C-alpha positions, 0 to 999 in steps of 0.5 A, a space after each residue: 499499500 502506499 506505492 505508486 507506479 513509476 513514471 515513464 523516464 524522459 527519452 531524449 530526442 523524442 516526442 512526448 507522444 512516442 514516450 507515452 506510447 512506449 510507456 503504454 506498451 510496457 503498462 500493457 503488460 505484467 509479469 513475465 512475457 516472451 518477445 520474439 523468444 527473449 524473456 522480459 520481466 515487467 514490474 508488478 507495479 507497472 514500471 519499466 522493465 528490469 534488465 542488465 543491459 543499456 542500449 547504445 546511442 546508435 541503437 536508440 538513435 537519440 543522444 547518450 545523455 541518460 539512459 532512455 530505457 534498458 533492455 535485453 539487447 538491441 534486437 529487442 530494442 529495434 522490435 519495440 521501436 517498431 510501432 513508430 516505424 510501422 503500424 503492422 509491427 505487432 502482426 503475427 505471421 503464421 504458417 499453415 500448421 499454426 494457422 490450422 492449429 489456431 483455427 481448431 481453437 477458435 472453431 471450439 470457441 465459435 469465434 469468427 476468424 479472418 484469415 489475411 494473406 497474398 494471393 495463391 499461398 493456400 488460404 482457402 486450402 487450409 480451411 478445406 483440409 481442416 474441414 475434412 480433417 475434423 469432419 465438419 461440412 464446408 459451405 464456401 460462400 463468394 460474397 463478391 458474387 452477391 447483392 446485399 439483398 441476396 444475403 437476407 433472402 426473398 420475401 413471402 406472405 405467411 399463413 397469418 398474412 404478414 411478410 416473412 423472408 426465406 433464407 437463401 439455400 446457401 445458409 445452412 439450416 442443420 449439422 455441423 460446419 464451417 461457413 467460409 466467406 472466402 475473399 470477402 473483403 473483395 465484395 463492395 462495402 454494402 455487401 460486406 455490411 450486410 454480414 455484420 449480424 450474421 458474423 457477430 450475433 450468428 443471425 440474419 433477420 429471421 434466419 439463425 446460424 445453427 449452434 455447430 456451425 462457425 464462421 471463417 473468412 479469408 482475403 487477400 491484403 490491400 497492399 497486394 493490389 488484388 481486388 479488395 474494398 476496405 473492410 469496414 471497421 465494424 466488420 474487422 472488429 467482429 473478427 479474430 484476424 490471422 496473418 498467413 505466411 508461406 513455409 517451405 517444410 510445411 508446404 513440402 509435406 503437403 506436396 509429397 502427399 499431393 503428388 506434386 512432381 519431385 522435380 518441383 519439391 527438389 527446386 523449392 528445396 534448393 530455392 525456397 525464396 522462390 516458393 512465393 515471390 509475389 510481384 504486384 506488376 507481373 501477370 504471373 508469379 511464383 506462389 504455392 498454387 502456381 507451382 502446383 500449376 507447373 507440376 500439373 504441366 509436367 505431368 502432361 509432358 509438354 513439347 520441350 520447346 514451349 516448356 519454358 514458356 509454359 512455366 513463365 506463364 504460371 510462375 513468372 519469367 524469372 522463377 521459370 528461368 531458374 527452374 528450367 535450368 535445374 530441370 536440365 540438370 535434374 534430367 542429366 542426374 544419375 538414373 534412379 533405376 540404375 541407382 536401385 540396380 547399383 546403389 553402391 557403385 552409381 556416382 553421388 553428385 557433388 553439387 548441392 542442387 543435384 543432391 537435392 534432386 536425387 535425394 527428392 527423386 529417391 524419396 518419391 520412388 521409395 517403397 517398403 521393398 526398395 528402401 534397403 537399397 536406397 539406404 545403401 546409396 544414401 549411406 554415401 551422401 551428406 547427413 542432410 541429404 539423407 535425413 531430408 530423402 528418409 523424412 520425405 519417403 516415410 511421409 509418402 510411404 509410412 510403410 517404409 518405418 518397418 523395414 530393415 533398412 530404415 531401422 538400421 538407418 534410424 540407429 545410426 543416425 539417432 542423434 539426427 532424430 533426437 
Protein backbone atom coordinates (compact mmCIF):
# COMPACT_ATOMS: atom_id res chain seq x y z
CA UNK A 1 0.00 0.00 0.00
CA UNK A 2 1.09 3.55 -0.57
CA UNK A 3 3.32 2.70 -3.53
CA UNK A 4 2.69 4.40 -6.84
CA UNK A 5 3.66 3.40 -10.35
CA UNK A 6 6.86 4.94 -11.59
CA UNK A 7 6.61 7.64 -14.23
CA UNK A 8 8.05 6.84 -17.62
CA UNK A 9 11.59 8.12 -17.99
CA UNK A 10 12.22 11.00 -20.34
CA UNK A 11 13.61 9.85 -23.67
CA UNK A 12 15.89 12.61 -25.00
CA UNK A 13 15.27 13.55 -28.61
CA UNK A 14 11.81 11.98 -28.89
CA UNK A 15 8.33 13.44 -28.83
CA UNK A 16 6.01 13.16 -25.81
CA UNK A 17 3.66 11.06 -27.96
CA UNK A 18 6.30 8.38 -28.47
CA UNK A 19 7.20 8.46 -24.79
CA UNK A 20 3.59 7.88 -23.79
CA UNK A 21 3.06 5.23 -26.47
CA UNK A 22 6.15 3.24 -25.54
CA UNK A 23 5.32 3.49 -21.85
CA UNK A 24 1.78 2.31 -22.58
CA UNK A 25 3.25 -0.70 -24.34
CA UNK A 26 4.98 -1.74 -21.11
CA UNK A 27 2.03 -0.84 -18.91
CA UNK A 28 -0.19 -3.14 -20.95
CA UNK A 29 1.59 -6.21 -19.55
CA UNK A 30 2.48 -7.55 -16.14
CA UNK A 31 4.74 -10.38 -15.03
CA UNK A 32 6.98 -12.43 -17.30
CA UNK A 33 6.41 -12.10 -21.04
CA UNK A 34 8.13 -13.49 -24.12
CA UNK A 35 8.99 -11.23 -27.04
CA UNK A 36 10.54 -13.02 -30.01
CA UNK A 37 11.82 -15.68 -27.67
CA UNK A 38 13.59 -13.19 -25.35
CA UNK A 39 12.40 -13.03 -21.72
CA UNK A 40 11.26 -9.73 -20.21
CA UNK A 41 10.28 -9.17 -16.60
CA UNK A 42 7.66 -6.52 -16.15
CA UNK A 43 7.55 -4.97 -12.68
CA UNK A 44 4.22 -5.76 -11.00
CA UNK A 45 3.96 -2.06 -10.10
CA UNK A 46 3.97 -1.33 -13.86
CA UNK A 47 7.38 0.24 -13.79
CA UNK A 48 9.97 -0.08 -16.53
CA UNK A 49 11.42 -3.58 -17.01
CA UNK A 50 14.47 -4.51 -15.02
CA UNK A 51 17.32 -5.63 -17.30
CA UNK A 52 21.06 -5.59 -17.28
CA UNK A 53 22.12 -3.96 -20.54
CA UNK A 54 21.74 -0.39 -21.69
CA UNK A 55 21.39 0.16 -25.46
CA UNK A 56 24.00 2.24 -27.21
CA UNK A 57 23.44 5.68 -28.64
CA UNK A 58 23.43 4.27 -32.17
CA UNK A 59 20.80 1.63 -31.39
CA UNK A 60 18.53 4.21 -29.78
CA UNK A 61 19.08 6.92 -32.34
CA UNK A 62 19.09 9.51 -29.53
CA UNK A 63 21.78 11.45 -27.62
CA UNK A 64 23.75 9.67 -24.90
CA UNK A 65 22.61 11.93 -22.06
CA UNK A 66 21.02 9.42 -19.67
CA UNK A 67 19.75 5.99 -20.49
CA UNK A 68 16.29 6.14 -22.01
CA UNK A 69 15.44 2.66 -20.82
CA UNK A 70 17.08 -0.71 -20.44
CA UNK A 71 16.42 -3.74 -22.62
CA UNK A 72 18.04 -7.12 -23.00
CA UNK A 73 19.65 -6.43 -26.38
CA UNK A 74 19.42 -4.19 -29.41
CA UNK A 75 17.29 -6.73 -31.31
CA UNK A 76 14.54 -6.42 -28.72
CA UNK A 77 14.93 -2.65 -28.69
CA UNK A 78 14.42 -2.50 -32.44
CA UNK A 79 11.33 -4.69 -32.07
CA UNK A 80 9.91 -2.37 -29.44
CA UNK A 81 10.53 0.66 -31.64
CA UNK A 82 8.83 -0.88 -34.65
CA UNK A 83 5.41 0.61 -33.82
CA UNK A 84 6.87 4.04 -34.54
CA UNK A 85 8.01 2.88 -37.98
CA UNK A 86 5.04 0.81 -39.12
CA UNK A 87 1.47 0.33 -37.97
CA UNK A 88 1.76 -3.40 -38.78
CA UNK A 89 4.67 -3.99 -36.42
CA UNK A 90 2.89 -6.34 -34.05
CA UNK A 91 1.12 -8.51 -36.63
CA UNK A 92 2.05 -12.12 -35.96
CA UNK A 93 2.62 -14.09 -39.16
CA UNK A 94 1.73 -17.78 -38.94
CA UNK A 95 2.52 -20.72 -41.19
CA UNK A 96 -0.12 -23.18 -42.35
CA UNK A 97 0.29 -25.62 -39.45
CA UNK A 98 -0.06 -22.79 -36.92
CA UNK A 99 -3.10 -21.39 -38.77
CA UNK A 100 -4.72 -24.84 -38.66
CA UNK A 101 -3.99 -25.21 -34.94
CA UNK A 102 -5.36 -21.74 -34.22
CA UNK A 103 -8.52 -22.44 -36.20
CA UNK A 104 -9.18 -25.62 -34.20
CA UNK A 105 -9.20 -23.54 -31.01
CA UNK A 106 -11.32 -20.78 -32.52
CA UNK A 107 -13.83 -23.24 -33.95
CA UNK A 108 -14.37 -24.73 -30.49
CA UNK A 109 -14.83 -21.19 -29.15
CA UNK A 110 -17.18 -20.38 -32.08
CA UNK A 111 -15.12 -17.27 -32.70
CA UNK A 112 -15.36 -15.74 -36.22
CA UNK A 113 -11.90 -15.63 -37.80
CA UNK A 114 -10.38 -13.81 -40.77
CA UNK A 115 -7.27 -15.15 -42.52
CA UNK A 116 -5.14 -12.57 -44.35
CA UNK A 117 -2.45 -13.27 -46.92
CA UNK A 118 -1.23 -12.64 -50.46
CA UNK A 119 -2.79 -14.44 -53.45
CA UNK A 120 -2.08 -18.09 -54.09
CA UNK A 121 -0.51 -19.13 -50.77
CA UNK A 122 -3.20 -21.64 -49.77
CA UNK A 123 -5.59 -19.82 -47.42
CA UNK A 124 -8.63 -21.61 -48.84
CA UNK A 125 -6.82 -24.96 -48.94
CA UNK A 126 -6.00 -24.79 -45.21
CA UNK A 127 -9.68 -24.25 -44.38
CA UNK A 128 -10.82 -27.07 -46.69
CA UNK A 129 -8.24 -29.50 -45.29
CA UNK A 130 -9.17 -28.61 -41.72
CA UNK A 131 -12.89 -29.16 -42.40
CA UNK A 132 -12.06 -32.57 -43.88
CA UNK A 133 -9.80 -33.44 -40.94
CA UNK A 134 -12.46 -32.51 -38.38
CA UNK A 135 -15.31 -34.15 -40.30
CA UNK A 136 -17.14 -30.85 -40.73
CA UNK A 137 -19.22 -29.66 -43.65
CA UNK A 138 -17.81 -26.71 -45.58
CA UNK A 139 -20.11 -24.12 -47.12
CA UNK A 140 -18.07 -21.84 -49.37
CA UNK A 141 -19.72 -18.47 -50.04
CA UNK A 142 -18.20 -15.94 -52.44
CA UNK A 143 -19.53 -12.61 -51.22
CA UNK A 144 -18.26 -10.90 -54.37
CA UNK A 145 -20.99 -12.68 -56.34
CA UNK A 146 -23.78 -11.46 -54.08
CA UNK A 147 -25.87 -8.34 -53.74
CA UNK A 148 -26.79 -7.13 -50.24
CA UNK A 149 -30.40 -8.32 -50.68
CA UNK A 150 -29.24 -11.82 -51.68
CA UNK A 151 -27.95 -12.47 -48.18
CA UNK A 152 -31.30 -11.74 -46.55
CA UNK A 153 -33.27 -13.93 -48.98
CA UNK A 154 -36.67 -13.37 -50.57
CA UNK A 155 -39.86 -12.13 -48.93
CA UNK A 156 -43.02 -14.24 -49.01
CA UNK A 157 -46.51 -14.01 -47.53
CA UNK A 158 -46.91 -16.16 -44.43
CA UNK A 159 -50.06 -18.05 -43.34
CA UNK A 160 -50.88 -15.20 -40.96
CA UNK A 161 -50.92 -12.70 -43.80
CA UNK A 162 -47.64 -11.08 -42.74
CA UNK A 163 -44.50 -10.97 -44.90
CA UNK A 164 -41.61 -13.26 -43.96
CA UNK A 165 -38.17 -13.93 -45.39
CA UNK A 166 -37.05 -17.17 -47.02
CA UNK A 167 -33.37 -17.65 -46.19
CA UNK A 168 -31.12 -18.43 -49.17
CA UNK A 169 -30.20 -22.08 -49.61
CA UNK A 170 -26.47 -21.37 -49.24
CA UNK A 171 -26.99 -20.67 -45.53
CA UNK A 172 -26.92 -23.94 -43.52
CA UNK A 173 -30.03 -25.11 -41.66
CA UNK A 174 -28.65 -28.00 -39.62
CA UNK A 175 -25.58 -30.15 -38.93
CA UNK A 176 -22.08 -28.89 -38.11
CA UNK A 177 -19.57 -27.12 -40.29
CA UNK A 178 -17.61 -24.08 -41.37
CA UNK A 179 -19.35 -21.19 -43.13
CA UNK A 180 -16.44 -20.00 -45.24
CA UNK A 181 -16.66 -16.45 -46.56
CA UNK A 182 -13.81 -16.61 -49.06
CA UNK A 183 -12.52 -13.32 -50.49
CA UNK A 184 -14.96 -11.46 -48.25
CA UNK A 185 -13.10 -8.18 -48.52
CA UNK A 186 -13.27 -8.35 -52.33
CA UNK A 187 -17.01 -7.68 -52.09
CA UNK A 188 -18.37 -4.12 -52.20
CA UNK A 189 -18.72 -2.36 -48.87
CA UNK A 190 -22.53 -2.71 -48.81
CA UNK A 191 -22.26 -6.48 -49.24
CA UNK A 192 -19.68 -6.70 -46.45
CA UNK A 193 -21.97 -4.63 -44.22
CA UNK A 194 -24.79 -7.09 -44.86
CA UNK A 195 -22.74 -9.72 -42.99
CA UNK A 196 -22.43 -7.66 -39.77
CA UNK A 197 -25.22 -9.41 -37.89
CA UNK A 198 -24.40 -12.89 -39.20
CA UNK A 199 -20.74 -12.70 -38.17
CA UNK A 200 -21.27 -11.32 -34.66
CA UNK A 201 -24.76 -12.41 -33.59
CA UNK A 202 -25.05 -15.54 -35.76
CA UNK A 203 -28.37 -14.21 -37.04
CA UNK A 204 -29.65 -12.63 -40.24
CA UNK A 205 -33.13 -11.25 -39.77
CA UNK A 206 -35.26 -14.29 -38.96
CA UNK A 207 -32.45 -16.73 -39.82
CA UNK A 208 -30.19 -18.18 -37.10
CA UNK A 209 -26.91 -19.96 -37.83
CA UNK A 210 -27.06 -23.49 -36.34
CA UNK A 211 -25.15 -23.94 -33.07
CA UNK A 212 -22.46 -26.21 -34.49
CA UNK A 213 -21.48 -23.91 -37.34
CA UNK A 214 -18.71 -21.30 -37.19
CA UNK A 215 -17.83 -18.40 -39.49
CA UNK A 216 -14.35 -18.28 -41.08
CA UNK A 217 -13.38 -15.71 -43.71
CA UNK A 218 -10.30 -15.09 -45.83
CA UNK A 219 -8.98 -12.46 -48.17
CA UNK A 220 -6.03 -10.69 -49.70
CA UNK A 221 -4.40 -7.64 -48.16
CA UNK A 222 -4.92 -4.17 -49.59
CA UNK A 223 -1.16 -3.94 -50.23
CA UNK A 224 -1.38 -6.91 -52.62
CA UNK A 225 -3.21 -4.83 -55.22
CA UNK A 226 -5.82 -7.55 -55.41
CA UNK A 227 -9.49 -6.80 -55.94
CA UNK A 228 -10.31 -5.59 -52.43
CA UNK A 229 -12.61 -3.10 -50.77
CA UNK A 230 -11.51 -1.74 -47.43
CA UNK A 231 -13.25 -3.74 -44.74
CA UNK A 232 -15.52 -1.55 -42.60
CA UNK A 233 -14.20 -1.06 -39.08
CA UNK A 234 -17.29 -2.60 -37.40
CA UNK A 235 -16.82 -5.77 -39.47
CA UNK A 236 -13.07 -5.92 -38.71
CA UNK A 237 -13.86 -5.75 -35.02
CA UNK A 238 -16.07 -8.82 -35.30
CA UNK A 239 -13.17 -11.13 -36.28
CA UNK A 240 -10.02 -12.57 -34.79
CA UNK A 241 -7.40 -11.81 -37.47
CA UNK A 242 -4.65 -14.27 -38.47
CA UNK A 243 -1.80 -13.41 -40.85
CA UNK A 244 -0.77 -16.31 -43.09
CA UNK A 245 2.83 -16.76 -44.28
CA UNK A 246 4.28 -19.45 -46.54
CA UNK A 247 6.64 -22.02 -45.01
CA UNK A 248 8.76 -24.23 -47.26
CA UNK A 249 8.85 -27.26 -44.95
CA UNK A 250 5.09 -27.27 -44.40
CA UNK A 251 4.49 -26.84 -48.14
CA UNK A 252 6.92 -29.68 -48.93
CA UNK A 253 5.06 -32.07 -46.63
CA UNK A 254 1.79 -31.14 -48.32
CA UNK A 255 3.34 -31.42 -51.79
CA UNK A 256 4.60 -34.95 -51.15
CA UNK A 257 1.15 -36.12 -50.08
CA UNK A 258 -0.49 -34.20 -52.96
CA UNK A 259 1.73 -35.99 -55.52
CA UNK A 260 3.47 -32.82 -56.69
CA UNK A 261 6.29 -33.69 -59.10
CA UNK A 262 9.62 -34.43 -57.36
CA UNK A 263 11.38 -31.95 -59.67
CA UNK A 264 9.25 -29.13 -58.28
CA UNK A 265 9.74 -30.19 -54.65
CA UNK A 266 13.50 -30.53 -55.11
CA UNK A 267 13.73 -27.11 -56.76
CA UNK A 268 11.75 -25.37 -54.00
CA UNK A 269 13.95 -27.02 -51.39
CA UNK A 270 17.01 -25.70 -53.25
CA UNK A 271 15.50 -22.21 -53.79
CA UNK A 272 12.92 -21.75 -51.00
CA UNK A 273 12.73 -18.01 -51.66
CA UNK A 274 10.92 -18.79 -54.92
CA UNK A 275 8.07 -20.67 -53.28
CA UNK A 276 6.28 -17.33 -52.99
CA UNK A 277 7.71 -14.28 -54.72
CA UNK A 278 4.71 -12.03 -55.24
CA UNK A 279 5.10 -9.41 -57.96
CA UNK A 280 2.33 -6.85 -57.95
CA UNK A 281 3.07 -5.76 -61.53
CA UNK A 282 3.46 -9.18 -63.21
CA UNK A 283 0.72 -11.28 -64.78
CA UNK A 284 2.29 -14.45 -63.38
CA UNK A 285 4.33 -14.87 -60.21
CA UNK A 286 5.56 -17.70 -58.02
CA UNK A 287 3.20 -18.96 -55.34
CA UNK A 288 2.27 -22.37 -53.90
CA UNK A 289 -0.75 -22.37 -56.21
CA UNK A 290 1.26 -21.60 -59.35
CA UNK A 291 3.92 -24.23 -58.54
CA UNK A 292 1.08 -26.74 -58.46
CA UNK A 293 0.29 -25.54 -62.00
CA UNK A 294 3.92 -26.27 -62.98
CA UNK A 295 3.60 -29.79 -61.57
CA UNK A 296 0.47 -30.38 -63.68
CA UNK A 297 2.27 -29.06 -66.77
CA UNK A 298 5.15 -31.50 -66.19
CA UNK A 299 2.73 -34.40 -65.79
CA UNK A 300 1.23 -33.58 -69.20
CA UNK A 301 4.66 -34.09 -70.92
CA UNK A 302 4.85 -30.75 -72.75
CA UNK A 303 6.85 -30.15 -75.91
CA UNK A 304 10.40 -29.25 -74.77
CA UNK A 305 10.46 -26.29 -77.18
CA UNK A 306 7.58 -24.53 -75.39
CA UNK A 307 8.23 -25.87 -71.89
CA UNK A 308 9.91 -22.70 -70.59
CA UNK A 309 7.09 -20.49 -71.90
CA UNK A 310 4.53 -22.64 -70.12
CA UNK A 311 6.48 -22.42 -66.86
CA UNK A 312 6.85 -18.67 -67.32
CA UNK A 313 3.10 -18.33 -67.79
CA UNK A 314 2.58 -20.04 -64.43
CA UNK A 315 5.30 -18.65 -62.14
CA UNK A 316 6.74 -15.69 -64.07
CA UNK A 317 9.88 -15.49 -66.15
CA UNK A 318 12.51 -15.09 -63.36
CA UNK A 319 11.38 -18.19 -61.46
CA UNK A 320 10.74 -20.12 -64.69
CA UNK A 321 14.27 -19.41 -65.94
CA UNK A 322 15.82 -20.78 -62.75
CA UNK A 323 13.51 -23.77 -62.73
CA UNK A 324 14.25 -24.60 -66.37
CA UNK A 325 17.99 -24.61 -65.61
CA UNK A 326 17.41 -26.82 -62.58
CA UNK A 327 15.23 -29.14 -64.64
CA UNK A 328 17.97 -29.64 -67.24
CA UNK A 329 20.35 -30.61 -64.46
CA UNK A 330 17.70 -32.88 -62.89
CA UNK A 331 17.27 -34.78 -66.15
CA UNK A 332 21.01 -35.36 -66.44
CA UNK A 333 21.32 -36.96 -63.01
CA UNK A 334 22.22 -40.61 -62.53
CA UNK A 335 19.30 -42.75 -63.58
CA UNK A 336 17.17 -43.62 -60.54
CA UNK A 337 16.63 -47.17 -61.83
CA UNK A 338 20.40 -47.53 -62.14
CA UNK A 339 20.83 -46.32 -58.55
CA UNK A 340 18.33 -48.92 -57.35
CA UNK A 341 20.17 -51.66 -59.27
CA UNK A 342 23.68 -50.59 -58.21
CA UNK A 343 23.37 -48.45 -55.08
CA UNK A 344 26.99 -48.92 -54.03
CA UNK A 345 28.59 -48.05 -57.38
CA UNK A 346 26.43 -45.41 -59.08
CA UNK A 347 28.04 -41.95 -58.76
CA UNK A 348 26.91 -39.43 -56.14
CA UNK A 349 26.73 -35.87 -57.51
CA UNK A 350 28.87 -33.17 -55.90
CA UNK A 351 26.69 -30.07 -56.44
CA UNK A 352 24.14 -29.24 -53.74
CA UNK A 353 21.39 -28.66 -56.29
CA UNK A 354 21.97 -32.12 -57.77
CA UNK A 355 21.98 -33.71 -54.32
CA UNK A 356 18.61 -32.09 -53.54
CA UNK A 357 17.32 -33.49 -56.81
CA UNK A 358 18.60 -37.03 -56.23
CA UNK A 359 17.30 -37.12 -52.65
CA UNK A 360 13.83 -35.95 -53.76
CA UNK A 361 13.74 -38.38 -56.69
CA UNK A 362 14.72 -41.33 -54.48
CA UNK A 363 12.08 -40.36 -51.89
CA UNK A 364 9.47 -40.28 -54.67
CA UNK A 365 10.43 -43.79 -55.83
CA UNK A 366 10.92 -45.33 -52.37
CA UNK A 367 8.78 -48.29 -51.28
CA UNK A 368 9.00 -50.82 -48.50
CA UNK A 369 10.51 -53.29 -51.00
CA UNK A 370 13.37 -51.13 -52.33
CA UNK A 371 14.18 -48.94 -49.34
CA UNK A 372 17.02 -51.19 -48.14
CA UNK A 373 18.84 -50.54 -51.42
CA UNK A 374 18.09 -46.83 -51.27
CA UNK A 375 19.73 -46.71 -47.84
CA UNK A 376 22.91 -48.16 -49.31
CA UNK A 377 23.09 -45.20 -51.69
CA UNK A 378 22.08 -42.68 -49.02
CA UNK A 379 24.99 -43.83 -46.84
CA UNK A 380 27.26 -42.21 -49.42
CA UNK A 381 25.48 -38.83 -49.31
CA UNK A 382 25.88 -35.96 -46.80
CA UNK A 383 23.78 -36.28 -43.64
CA UNK A 384 21.31 -33.50 -44.44
CA UNK A 385 20.32 -35.14 -47.73
CA UNK A 386 19.99 -38.56 -46.10
CA UNK A 387 17.60 -37.06 -43.56
CA UNK A 388 15.67 -35.19 -46.26
CA UNK A 389 15.18 -38.31 -48.35
CA UNK A 390 14.18 -40.58 -45.45
CA UNK A 391 11.76 -38.02 -44.02
CA UNK A 392 10.06 -37.46 -47.38
CA UNK A 393 9.94 -41.17 -48.17
CA UNK A 394 8.32 -42.11 -44.84
CA UNK A 395 5.86 -39.24 -45.12
CA UNK A 396 4.77 -40.48 -48.54
CA UNK A 397 4.94 -44.22 -47.66
CA UNK A 398 4.65 -44.81 -43.86
CA UNK A 399 5.21 -48.57 -44.25
CA UNK A 400 8.89 -47.84 -44.96
CA UNK A 401 9.38 -47.35 -41.20
CA UNK A 402 8.97 -51.12 -40.75
CA UNK A 403 11.78 -52.09 -43.10
CA UNK A 404 15.20 -53.37 -42.00
CA UNK A 405 16.86 -50.56 -43.92
CA UNK A 406 14.97 -47.89 -42.02
CA UNK A 407 15.65 -49.53 -38.66
CA UNK A 408 19.37 -49.68 -39.39
CA UNK A 409 19.37 -46.08 -40.67
CA UNK A 410 17.48 -44.85 -37.57
CA UNK A 411 20.00 -46.52 -35.22
CA UNK A 412 22.96 -45.04 -37.09
CA UNK A 413 21.37 -41.58 -37.19
CA UNK A 414 19.68 -41.48 -33.78
CA UNK A 415 21.51 -38.25 -32.98
CA UNK A 416 19.78 -36.60 -35.92
CA UNK A 417 16.34 -37.92 -34.98
CA UNK A 418 16.65 -36.95 -31.30
